[in-house]
C-alpha positions, 0 to 999 in steps of 0.5 A, spaced: 734 293 112 732 289 117 730 284 111 737 284 108 740 280 114 736 274 114 737 273 106 744 274 106 745 269 112 740 264 107 745 265 102 751 263 106 747 258 108 745 255 101 753 256 099 756 253 104 751 246 103 753 246 096 759 247 096 759 240 103 754 237 097 760 239 091 766 236 095 763 229 097 758 228 091 764 225 088 765 220 093 758 218 094 758 211 088 764 211 090 762 208 097 756 203 094 760 200 090 765 199 096 758 196 101 755 192 095 763 189 094 763 188 102 756 185 103 758 180 097 765 178 100 761 177 107 758 172 104 764 169 102 766 165 109 760 163 110 758 155 110 755 153 104 756 159 100 762 158 094 760 164 090 762 161 083 768 163 078 765 168 075 762 172 080 770 171 085 773 175 078 769 180 078 769 181 085 775 181 086 776 185 079 772 190 081 774 191 088 781 191 084 779 197 081 776 200 086 783 201 091 787 203 085 781 208 082 782 211 090 789 210 092 788 214 098 783 210 101 786 205 106 779 202 107 778 200 099 785 197 099 784 193 106 777 191 101 782 189 095 786 185 099 781 182 104 778 180 095 784 177 093 786 173 100 778 170 098 781 169 092 786 165 093 783 161 099 777 159 094 781 158 087 783 150 086 789 153 082 796 153 086 799 159 082 792 162 082 792 162 090 800 163 090 798 170 085 793 172 088 796 172 096 801 176 094 797 182 091 793 181 097 798 182 102 801 188 097 794 191 098 794 190 106 801 193 106 799 198 103 792 200 107 796 199 113 801 205 111 794 209 109 792 208 117 793 213 121 798 213 126 797 212 134 
């Protein structure tokens, strides 16, 4: 029976690994999207870079979509707030700027509420 114990542990380890993969796999595409959006947003504050209106609209929309799809992820809420703040800052239309600022504040408050207390 010495051969059965190592097999049992191998099967148990394989099942545990499969469980971890199954639990984290759905988050991976969202995390890639978060990283791509965050990279784009990081350029918005650089001198000499001005995203096109289409890029701004697409980035803001994708950030909001990600935040609303994952309402319990503070980092995604903060990303949407940052995208909207950038939209407000870069817009030449005062009404668009005001609306984006208000929505940015809403996402920022939501992100703050989701952060661990301590």
